[in-house]
KOLKEVO-473906 format. One line per field, with one value per residue: x, y, z of N, C-alpha, C in turn; residue in three letters. Coordinates in pm, whole numbers, always signed. Example, Ala and Ser with C-alpha at 12.3 -4.5 7.8 and 13.67 -1.06 7.14 Angstrom:
<recs>
neast (+1319 / +1285)
nnorth (-569 / -225)
nup (+780 / +708)
caeast (+1230 / +1367)
canorth (-450 / -106)
caup (+780 / +714)
ceast (+1320 / +1290)
cnorth (-330 / +3)
cup (+780 / +787)
res (ALA / SER)
</recs>
This chain:
<recs>
neast (+7364 / +7353 / +7238 / +7051 / +7055 / +6846 / +6871 / +6797 / +6864 / +7150 / +7237 / +7010 / +7039 / +7319 / +7277 / +7120 / +7337 / +7530 / +7378 / +7273 / +7499 / +7565 / +7449 / +7510 / +7490 / +7524 / +7570 / +7507 / +7503 / +7309 / +7199 / +6991 / +6738 / +6738 / +7011 / +6934 / +6775 / +6966 / +7149 / +7013 / +6944 / +7175 / +7177 / +7290 / +7133 / +6988 / +6759 / +6604 / +6571 / +6396 / +6331 / +6057 / +6036 / +6234 / +6503 / +6513 / +6409 / +6104 / +6000 / +5837 / +5789 / +6033 / +6024 / +5763 / +5932 / +6108 / +5980 / +5745 / +6019 / +6073 / +6211 / +6252 / +6312 / +6273 / +6141 / +6156 / +5943 / +6038 / +5929 / +5828 / +5593 / +5304 / +4996 / +4715 / +4626 / +4901 / +5045 / +4922 / +4941 / +5219 / +5218 / +5131 / +5300 / +5413 / +5605 / +5713 / +5653 / +5609 / +5731 / +5722 / +5849 / +5917 / +6181 / +6216 / +6566 / +6570 / +6299 / +6355 / +6575 / +6418 / +6193 / +6289 / +6446 / +6251 / +6101 / +6316 / +6260 / +6089 / +5997 / +6094 / +5765 / +5627 / +5446 / +5347 / +5022 / +4978 / +5109 / +5427 / +5537 / +5772 / +5600 / +5356 / +5094 / +4938 / +4645 / +4618 / +4420 / +4167 / +4156 / +4239 / +4413 / +4624 / +4777 / +5028 / +4855 / +4632 / +4376 / +4349 / +4120 / +4044 / +3962 / +3932 / +4151 / +4336 / +4453 / +4598 / +4765 / +4867 / +4969 / +5155 / +5326 / +5408 / +5529 / +5729 / +5965 / +6148 / +6251 / +6294 / +5951 / +5838 / +5588 / +5542 / +5582 / +5389 / +5147 / +5184 / +5142 / +5002 / +4725 / +4763 / +4753 / +4906 / +4983 / +5135 / +4935 / +4908 / +4877 / +4733 / +4701 / +4842 / +4928 / +4735 / +4608 / +4760 / +4789 / +4567 / +4592 / +4846 / +4747 / +4568 / +4734 / +4974 / +4889 / +4852 / +5061 / +5270 / +5507 / +5608 / +5575 / +5520 / +5660 / +5763 / +5966 / +6111 / +6080 / +6094 / +5905 / +5789 / +5861 / +5814 / +5963 / +6142 / +6334 / +6614)
nnorth (+6567 / +6569 / +6258 / +6212 / +5900 / +5666 / +5367 / +5066 / +4792 / +4672 / +4530 / +4609 / +4903 / +4925 / +4852 / +5055 / +5248 / +5215 / +5215 / +5481 / +5632 / +5543 / +5712 / +5962 / +6040 / +6207 / +5968 / +5947 / +5785 / +5585 / +5473 / +5429 / +5574 / +5767 / +5823 / +5921 / +6142 / +6323 / +6379 / +6431 / +6698 / +6853 / +6934 / +7021 / +6804 / +6746 / +6548 / +6269 / +6006 / +5796 / +5504 / +5368 / +5166 / +5214 / +5189 / +5222 / +5506 / +5569 / +5594 / +5745 / +5935 / +6043 / +6198 / +6390 / +6510 / +6676 / +6826 / +6987 / +7157 / +7310 / +7213 / +7158 / +7011 / +6748 / +6439 / +6081 / +5828 / +5464 / +5139 / +4858 / +4839 / +4865 / +4941 / +5060 / +5285 / +5286 / +5424 / +5684 / +5727 / +5805 / +6021 / +6197 / +6243 / +6412 / +6295 / +6318 / +6137 / +5732 / +5445 / +5126 / +4799 / +4508 / +4702 / +4829 / +4939 / +5126 / +5258 / +5378 / +5553 / +5742 / +5815 / +5965 / +6134 / +6306 / +6403 / +6584 / +6741 / +6945 / +7189 / +7335 / +7317 / +7563 / +7515 / +7718 / +7884 / +8158 / +8304 / +8501 / +8715 / +8957 / +9228 / +9098 / +8908 / +8638 / +8409 / +8170 / +7961 / +8150 / +8232 / +8479 / +8703 / +9029 / +9299 / +9502 / +9715 / +9731 / +9517 / +9196 / +9019 / +8723 / +8473 / +8072 / +7971 / +8104 / +8160 / +7986 / +7970 / +8213 / +8148 / +7927 / +8055 / +8213 / +8065 / +7994 / +8217 / +8421 / +8258 / +8104 / +7975 / +7747 / +7730 / +7450 / +7331 / +7544 / +7377 / +7162 / +7124 / +7330 / +7291 / +6987 / +6826 / +6556 / +6520 / +6754 / +7012 / +7213 / +7504 / +7841 / +7859 / +7903 / +8174 / +8337 / +8291 / +8409 / +8667 / +8753 / +8760 / +8896 / +9116 / +9203 / +9173 / +9383 / +9684 / +9930 / +10155 / +10054 / +9886 / +9628 / +9283 / +8988 / +8833 / +8802 / +8568 / +8585 / +8369 / +8142 / +8135 / +8240 / +8463 / +8534 / +8815 / +8901 / +8970 / +9191)
nup (+13013 / +13369 / +13591 / +13867 / +14033 / +14218 / +14387 / +14521 / +14403 / +14334 / +14045 / +13874 / +13871 / +13782 / +13610 / +13446 / +13451 / +13255 / +13024 / +13028 / +13051 / +12759 / +12651 / +12628 / +12872 / +13259 / +13478 / +13843 / +14157 / +14403 / +14723 / +14891 / +15097 / +15270 / +15190 / +14948 / +14968 / +15071 / +14860 / +14676 / +14781 / +14760 / +14457 / +14140 / +13993 / +13667 / +13627 / +13875 / +13907 / +14054 / +14291 / +14426 / +14638 / +14890 / +15160 / +15445 / +15362 / +15263 / +14859 / +14776 / +14971 / +14982 / +14752 / +14810 / +15031 / +14907 / +14738 / +14878 / +15020 / +14804 / +14594 / +14240 / +14016 / +13760 / +13826 / +13746 / +13825 / +13977 / +13963 / +14080 / +14180 / +14000 / +13906 / +13907 / +14089 / +14259 / +14018 / +14066 / +14338 / +14272 / +14127 / +14250 / +14506 / +14342 / +14162 / +13807 / +13621 / +13604 / +13545 / +13558 / +13668 / +13565 / +13277 / +12981 / +12903 / +12699 / +12701 / +12935 / +12897 / +12694 / +12832 / +13019 / +12857 / +12719 / +12992 / +13030 / +12782 / +12879 / +13042 / +13370 / +13509 / +13785 / +14018 / +14159 / +14172 / +14080 / +13785 / +13768 / +13506 / +13410 / +13340 / +13365 / +13517 / +13600 / +13729 / +13762 / +13895 / +13890 / +13648 / +13576 / +13450 / +13400 / +13290 / +13454 / +13587 / +13413 / +13304 / +13158 / +12890 / +12846 / +12607 / +12593 / +12492 / +12398 / +12654 / +12737 / +12558 / +12597 / +12855 / +12789 / +12654 / +12874 / +13086 / +12931 / +12864 / +12651 / +12466 / +12203 / +11989 / +11845 / +11549 / +11489 / +11759 / +11932 / +11825 / +11855 / +12148 / +12244 / +12099 / +12077 / +11880 / +11667 / +11470 / +11274 / +11099 / +10783 / +10878 / +10924 / +11136 / +11471 / +11352 / +11380 / +11592 / +11781 / +11665 / +11725 / +12057 / +12057 / +12027 / +12255 / +12424 / +12452 / +12449 / +12242 / +12326 / +12521 / +12563 / +12327 / +12371 / +12270 / +11998 / +11675 / +11535 / +11214 / +10996 / +11207 / +11433 / +11746 / +12039 / +12388 / +12506 / +12745 / +12906 / +12780)
caeast (+7283 / +7303 / +7097 / +7062 / +6934 / +6818 / +6785 / +6827 / +6873 / +7252 / +7236 / +6904 / +7168 / +7430 / +7230 / +7080 / +7474 / +7574 / +7300 / +7244 / +7644 / +7688 / +7363 / +7586 / +7451 / +7649 / +7502 / +7532 / +7382 / +7267 / +7120 / +6893 / +6626 / +6832 / +7156 / +6919 / +6792 / +7105 / +7244 / +6924 / +6944 / +7297 / +7107 / +7322 / +7092 / +6860 / +6673 / +6613 / +6520 / +6376 / +6272 / +5930 / +6007 / +6397 / +6596 / +6574 / +6300 / +5965 / +6084 / +5766 / +5833 / +6165 / +5995 / +5746 / +5960 / +6201 / +5923 / +5795 / +6120 / +6098 / +6280 / +6152 / +6396 / +6217 / +6160 / +6055 / +5947 / +6047 / +5838 / +5683 / +5423 / +5292 / +4912 / +4693 / +4660 / +5014 / +5084 / +4859 / +4990 / +5358 / +5216 / +4972 / +5343 / +5516 / +5682 / +5668 / +5666 / +5597 / +5770 / +5678 / +5954 / +6056 / +6092 / +6375 / +6618 / +6507 / +6205 / +6396 / +6611 / +6315 / +6164 / +6426 / +6478 / +6140 / +6134 / +6434 / +6268 / +6014 / +6022 / +6015 / +5684 / +5606 / +5268 / +5192 / +4873 / +5029 / +5231 / +5488 / +5676 / +5764 / +5487 / +5221 / +5055 / +4828 / +4619 / +4579 / +4283 / +4051 / +4208 / +4256 / +4504 / +4668 / +4922 / +5042 / +4741 / +4520 / +4296 / +4308 / +4011 / +4094 / +3927 / +4015 / +4283 / +4454 / +4441 / +4642 / +4830 / +4988 / +5024 / +5262 / +5449 / +5481 / +5643 / +5893 / +5972 / +6302 / +6269 / +6189 / +5913 / +5766 / +5477 / +5488 / +5539 / +5252 / +5066 / +5134 / +5149 / +4903 / +4648 / +4707 / +4795 / +4932 / +5041 / +5145 / +4871 / +4980 / +4789 / +4807 / +4625 / +4883 / +4989 / +4586 / +4568 / +4882 / +4785 / +4448 / +4666 / +4944 / +4660 / +4513 / +4853 / +5091 / +4876 / +4984 / +5146 / +5306 / +5640 / +5577 / +5605 / +5545 / +5771 / +5804 / +6095 / +6116 / +6071 / +6094 / +5847 / +5711 / +5846 / +5745 / +6025 / +6083 / +6491 / +6666)
canorth (+6582 / +6453 / +6229 / +6095 / +5754 / +5667 / +5276 / +4942 / +4721 / +4694 / +4510 / +4730 / +5052 / +4969 / +4876 / +5181 / +5372 / +5219 / +5226 / +5618 / +5681 / +5524 / +5793 / +6114 / +6140 / +6157 / +5915 / +5924 / +5670 / +5644 / +5322 / +5472 / +5663 / +5918 / +5929 / +6006 / +6264 / +6440 / +6364 / +6551 / +6817 / +6910 / +6976 / +6976 / +6710 / +6739 / +6467 / +6229 / +5836 / +5699 / +5385 / +5322 / +5098 / +5230 / +5115 / +5402 / +5661 / +5527 / +5702 / +5841 / +5996 / +6118 / +6300 / +6467 / +6597 / +6760 / +6913 / +7064 / +7211 / +7391 / +7162 / +7136 / +6897 / +6683 / +6290 / +5944 / +5688 / +5363 / +5099 / +4720 / +4805 / +4884 / +4905 / +5240 / +5327 / +5253 / +5523 / +5756 / +5784 / +5834 / +6157 / +6261 / +6222 / +6467 / +6328 / +6333 / +6040 / +5666 / +5354 / +5038 / +4710 / +4578 / +4791 / +4854 / +5059 / +5190 / +5342 / +5481 / +5682 / +5808 / +5916 / +6096 / +6255 / +6366 / +6491 / +6719 / +6865 / +6912 / +7300 / +7318 / +7393 / +7633 / +7435 / +7807 / +7879 / +8273 / +8312 / +8635 / +8714 / +9063 / +9321 / +8999 / +8843 / +8538 / +8366 / +7988 / +7988 / +8264 / +8248 / +8587 / +8803 / +9142 / +9374 / +9633 / +9803 / +9651 / +9356 / +9111 / +8943 / +8583 / +8370 / +8013 / +7945 / +8273 / +8192 / +7886 / +8009 / +8292 / +8031 / +7834 / +8175 / +8329 / +7913 / +7966 / +8405 / +8483 / +8107 / +8061 / +7849 / +7772 / +7683 / +7304 / +7298 / +7545 / +7286 / +7002 / +7126 / +7399 / +7274 / +6867 / +6769 / +6443 / +6576 / +6892 / +7044 / +7301 / +7577 / +7957 / +7915 / +7966 / +8272 / +8366 / +8266 / +8508 / +8780 / +8809 / +8772 / +9002 / +9276 / +9237 / +9192 / +9489 / +9789 / +10068 / +10265 / +9973 / +9815 / +9492 / +9183 / +8915 / +8928 / +8734 / +8565 / +8538 / +8220 / +8039 / +8124 / +8356 / +8412 / +8626 / +8901 / +8970 / +9036 / +9305)
caup (+13178 / +13543 / +13627 / +13992 / +14041 / +14363 / +14335 / +14628 / +14333 / +14288 / +13912 / +13835 / +13911 / +13749 / +13396 / +13383 / +13483 / +13132 / +12886 / +13044 / +12987 / +12683 / +12581 / +12740 / +13033 / +13370 / +13646 / +14043 / +14264 / +14574 / +14756 / +15055 / +15108 / +15352 / +15165 / +14819 / +14976 / +15110 / +14761 / +14558 / +14865 / +14699 / +14357 / +14057 / +13895 / +13644 / +13631 / +13932 / +13927 / +14237 / +14322 / +14467 / +14785 / +14900 / +15301 / +15572 / +15374 / +15125 / +14746 / +14751 / +15066 / +14980 / +14672 / +14871 / +15091 / +14792 / +14679 / +14995 / +14999 / +14700 / +14478 / +14098 / +14012 / +13703 / +13878 / +13759 / +13933 / +13899 / +14083 / +14018 / +14195 / +13863 / +13921 / +13859 / +14176 / +14221 / +13967 / +14114 / +14424 / +14222 / +14073 / +14324 / +14567 / +14302 / +14019 / +13688 / +13532 / +13625 / +13453 / +13632 / +13606 / +13471 / +13212 / +12836 / +12885 / +12589 / +12707 / +13080 / +12828 / +12643 / +12943 / +13107 / +12729 / +12697 / +13123 / +13049 / +12703 / +12958 / +13082 / +13526 / +13465 / +13887 / +14124 / +14227 / +14125 / +13996 / +13697 / +13720 / +13426 / +13372 / +13427 / +13341 / +13598 / +13563 / +13831 / +13711 / +13966 / +13866 / +13540 / +13586 / +13340 / +13367 / +13312 / +13520 / +13644 / +13292 / +13242 / +12965 / +12882 / +12721 / +12557 / +12668 / +12386 / +12437 / +12758 / +12749 / +12453 / +12717 / +12956 / +12735 / +12585 / +13026 / +13108 / +12827 / +12830 / +12595 / +12394 / +12099 / +12005 / +11672 / +11496 / +11519 / +11870 / +11964 / +11746 / +11934 / +12312 / +12284 / +12095 / +12113 / +11755 / +11734 / +11359 / +11235 / +10979 / +10718 / +10825 / +11006 / +11284 / +11532 / +11348 / +11385 / +11750 / +11830 / +11625 / +11845 / +12207 / +12087 / +11990 / +12387 / +12563 / +12388 / +12373 / +12160 / +12444 / +12569 / +12486 / +12300 / +12461 / +12171 / +11859 / +11561 / +11445 / +11115 / +10984 / +11301 / +11526 / +11797 / +12137 / +12448 / +12521 / +12886 / +12870 / +12760)
ceast (+7299 / +7240 / +7149 / +6984 / +6905 / +6794 / +6900 / +6892 / +7032 / +7287 / +7192 / +7055 / +7296 / +7454 / +7219 / +7173 / +7477 / +7514 / +7250 / +7390 / +7633 / +7538 / +7429 / +7526 / +7563 / +7558 / +7599 / +7422 / +7421 / +7194 / +7030 / +6760 / +6702 / +6939 / +7088 / +6882 / +6837 / +7166 / +7136 / +6927 / +7047 / +7259 / +7253 / +7274 / +7021 / +6799 / +6704 / +6483 / +6510 / +6326 / +6172 / +5930 / +6169 / +6409 / +6549 / +6456 / +6207 / +6052 / +5972 / +5781 / +5972 / +6120 / +5952 / +5793 / +6048 / +6095 / +5820 / +5886 / +6142 / +6188 / +6212 / +6191 / +6322 / +6217 / +6050 / +6039 / +5978 / +5978 / +5800 / +5592 / +5345 / +5137 / +4829 / +4667 / +4792 / +5075 / +5061 / +4928 / +5181 / +5345 / +5203 / +5177 / +5490 / +5619 / +5621 / +5589 / +5684 / +5643 / +5825 / +5793 / +5856 / +6025 / +6201 / +6409 / +6541 / +6372 / +6222 / +6442 / +6499 / +6226 / +6223 / +6425 / +6351 / +6104 / +6242 / +6377 / +6141 / +6033 / +5935 / +5920 / +5656 / +5440 / +5279 / +5113 / +4886 / +5111 / +5261 / +5548 / +5644 / +5576 / +5338 / +5205 / +4965 / +4813 / +4590 / +4449 / +4156 / +4036 / +4138 / +4393 / +4529 / +4763 / +4962 / +4866 / +4594 / +4505 / +4285 / +4202 / +4068 / +3990 / +4055 / +4181 / +4368 / +4478 / +4570 / +4756 / +4964 / +4999 / +5174 / +5347 / +5524 / +5607 / +5713 / +5959 / +6105 / +6351 / +6198 / +6102 / +5793 / +5702 / +5435 / +5525 / +5439 / +5132 / +5048 / +5143 / +5000 / +4745 / +4621 / +4747 / +4891 / +5043 / +5063 / +5082 / +4937 / +4838 / +4791 / +4658 / +4671 / +4888 / +4848 / +4574 / +4664 / +4845 / +4667 / +4534 / +4723 / +4808 / +4603 / +4620 / +4969 / +4988 / +4942 / +5086 / +5223 / +5413 / +5593 / +5666 / +5602 / +5589 / +5734 / +5940 / +6086 / +6074 / +6133 / +5988 / +5802 / +5846 / +5900 / +5865 / +6055 / +6247 / +6486 / +6742)
cnorth (+6469 / +6411 / +6157 / +6017 / +5705 / +5516 / +5154 / +4852 / +4740 / +4668 / +4607 / +4899 / +5080 / +4959 / +4944 / +5270 / +5341 / +5234 / +5371 / +5680 / +5706 / +5648 / +5946 / +6123 / +6060 / +6089 / +5884 / +5848 / +5665 / +5572 / +5265 / +5573 / +5756 / +5970 / +6005 / +6127 / +6325 / +6467 / +6467 / +6672 / +6943 / +6958 / +7003 / +6916 / +6776 / +6674 / +6360 / +6115 / +5754 / +5563 / +5369 / +5328 / +5135 / +5195 / +5284 / +5505 / +5574 / +5672 / +5797 / +5991 / +6088 / +6236 / +6439 / +6532 / +6709 / +6851 / +7047 / +7162 / +7382 / +7331 / +7108 / +7075 / +6808 / +6488 / +6170 / +5872 / +5553 / +5226 / +4971 / +4727 / +4865 / +4917 / +5008 / +5314 / +5377 / +5388 / +5629 / +5858 / +5859 / +5956 / +6241 / +6324 / +6353 / +6444 / +6342 / +6301 / +5857 / +5535 / +5192 / +4895 / +4605 / +4653 / +4763 / +4987 / +5147 / +5289 / +5408 / +5582 / +5808 / +5891 / +5991 / +6189 / +6387 / +6471 / +6613 / +6803 / +6960 / +7109 / +7281 / +7410 / +7461 / +7574 / +7564 / +7814 / +8035 / +8260 / +8466 / +8726 / +8822 / +9161 / +9182 / +8927 / +8756 / +8410 / +8236 / +7918 / +8001 / +8305 / +8459 / +8647 / +8942 / +9186 / +9471 / +9644 / +9736 / +9544 / +9318 / +9022 / +8873 / +8540 / +8233 / +7984 / +8017 / +8216 / +8064 / +7854 / +8120 / +8231 / +8013 / +7963 / +8225 / +8187 / +7945 / +8099 / +8360 / +8337 / +8133 / +7923 / +7846 / +7679 / +7536 / +7322 / +7360 / +7473 / +7120 / +7029 / +7189 / +7365 / +7134 / +6798 / +6691 / +6512 / +6723 / +6933 / +7160 / +7395 / +7730 / +7938 / +7972 / +8083 / +8363 / +8445 / +8451 / +8625 / +8867 / +8869 / +8899 / +9142 / +9333 / +9227 / +9340 / +9578 / +9912 / +10148 / +10212 / +9872 / +9661 / +9356 / +9060 / +8956 / +8855 / +8743 / +8490 / +8390 / +8071 / +8003 / +8256 / +8362 / +8558 / +8704 / +8949 / +9040 / +9111 / +9341)
cup (+13272 / +13566 / +13784 / +14027 / +14155 / +14370 / +14424 / +14565 / +14295 / +14129 / +13833 / +13797 / +13809 / +13540 / +13365 / +13394 / +13352 / +13007 / +12912 / +12991 / +12862 / +12552 / +12622 / +12831 / +13157 / +13473 / +13771 / +14126 / +14378 / +14590 / +14839 / +15030 / +15143 / +15234 / +15009 / +14837 / +15003 / +14982 / +14690 / +14675 / +14768 / +14560 / +14258 / +13939 / +13805 / +13635 / +13760 / +13902 / +14043 / +14232 / +14440 / +14630 / +14793 / +15092 / +15325 / +15471 / +15253 / +14997 / +14725 / +14837 / +15034 / +14874 / +14727 / +14978 / +15001 / +14716 / +14744 / +15042 / +14887 / +14607 / +14346 / +14014 / +13931 / +13783 / +13799 / +13832 / +13881 / +14036 / +14069 / +14095 / +14097 / +13782 / +13946 / +13977 / +14312 / +14203 / +14049 / +14208 / +14414 / +14170 / +14149 / +14479 / +14481 / +14200 / +13917 / +13595 / +13617 / +13548 / +13619 / +13579 / +13611 / +13341 / +13161 / +12908 / +12736 / +12612 / +12853 / +12948 / +12736 / +12750 / +13004 / +12995 / +12731 / +12836 / +13086 / +12889 / +12769 / +13014 / +13301 / +13544 / +13693 / +13935 / +14189 / +14146 / +14064 / +13894 / +13727 / +13667 / +13358 / +13413 / +13356 / +13432 / +13543 / +13670 / +13749 / +13736 / +13887 / +13739 / +13487 / +13497 / +13356 / +13368 / +13339 / +13626 / +13513 / +13314 / +13182 / +13009 / +12765 / +12695 / +12583 / +12625 / +12397 / +12547 / +12833 / +12674 / +12555 / +12792 / +12917 / +12692 / +12757 / +13142 / +13065 / +12806 / +12788 / +12543 / +12280 / +12037 / +11846 / +11667 / +11517 / +11667 / +11948 / +11916 / +11819 / +12106 / +12331 / +12249 / +12079 / +11999 / +11744 / +11596 / +11332 / +11080 / +10910 / +10733 / +10918 / +11171 / +11368 / +11490 / +11393 / +11539 / +11761 / +11793 / +11711 / +12017 / +12205 / +12048 / +12204 / +12496 / +12534 / +12336 / +12282 / +12229 / +12482 / +12489 / +12468 / +12356 / +12383 / +12093 / +11827 / +11528 / +11351 / +11064 / +10981 / +11352 / +11574 / +11985 / +12217 / +12464 / +12657 / +12893 / +12824 / +12635)
res (MET / ARG / VAL / LEU / LEU / ILE / GLU / ASP / ASP / GLY / LYS / ILE / ALA / GLN / ASP / VAL / ARG / GLU / GLU / LEU / ALA / ALA / ARG / GLY / PHE / SER / VAL / ALA / ILE / GLU / GLU / THR / GLY / PRO / ALA / GLY / LEU / HIS / ARG / ALA / ARG / GLN / GLY / GLY / PHE / ASP / VAL / LEU / VAL / VAL / ASP / ARG / LEU / LEU / PRO / GLY / LEU / ASP / GLY / LEU / ALA / LEU / ILE / ALA / ARG / LEU / ARG / GLU / GLU / GLY / ASN / ARG / VAL / PRO / VAL / LEU / VAL / LEU / SER / ALA / LEU / SER / ALA / VAL / ASP / ASP / ARG / VAL / ARG / GLY / LEU / LYS / ALA / GLY / GLY / ASP / ASP / TYR / LEU / GLY / LYS / PRO / PHE / ALA / MET / GLU / GLU / LEU / ALA / ALA / ARG / LEU / GLU / ALA / LEU / LEU / ARG / ARG / PRO / ILE / GLU / THR / ARG / GLU / SER / VAL / LEU / ARG / VAL / GLY / PRO / ILE / VAL / MET / ASP / LEU / ILE / ASP / ARG / HIS / VAL / SER / ARG / GLY / ALA / ARG / GLU / ILE / GLU / LEU / LEU / PRO / ARG / GLU / PHE / ARG / LEU / LEU / GLU / TYR / LEU / LEU / ARG / ARG / PRO / ASP / ARG / VAL / LEU / THR / ARG / ASP / MET / LEU / LEU / GLU / ASP / VAL / TRP / ARG / TYR / ARG / PHE / VAL / PRO / ARG / THR / ASN / LEU / VAL / ASP / VAL / HIS / ILE / GLY / LYS / LEU / ARG / ARG / LYS / VAL / ASP / ALA / PRO / ASP / GLU / THR / PRO / LEU / ILE / HIS / SER / ILE / ARG / GLY / VAL / GLY / PHE / MET / LEU / ARG / ILE / GLY / THR)
</recs>
């Protein structure tokens, strides 16, 4: 995984590079805001680590510009400013996570790995996947010309599937991410809700989109 680290403290930058390299990451370093912005715009990185206070261009301004340009690469903000208001500013600017200085290298690596496991979620208010259109603001869902009425949990479950088309999703993933269980109970809860959702999304005369993957989980299959 390729990491772009934008950090003006040379010692911190080298320590981070060595730690992440030992974990299999490839790390590029830029020391100023303008240079970091230029490098990020070139693309090719899986995640960005951006210091809050940078010479030439503030880290939050850098992130805001990338987001305005449509760049959705995950960003972890590093900062000695760790008050709640500063963390909120970092997230509002478009950061995906915020880590205060000083920090443990193990925590930095763990947070990056967590960001890389996350799908890059669109900040748009409408999801369009195959024949399905989901309006996240009005809570309206349709398949072609047909409207689909969903209960709140069904809506969240379908949104999760729409954000991960053509990927196998295990029952454990759904229980942890949709139901927010911190442990995985032995239950058929997911199967019951998937069954109800499938009957609403896949009408008898329509190509099935929600598929069971025997012994593993489920998939919203859009590709051929």
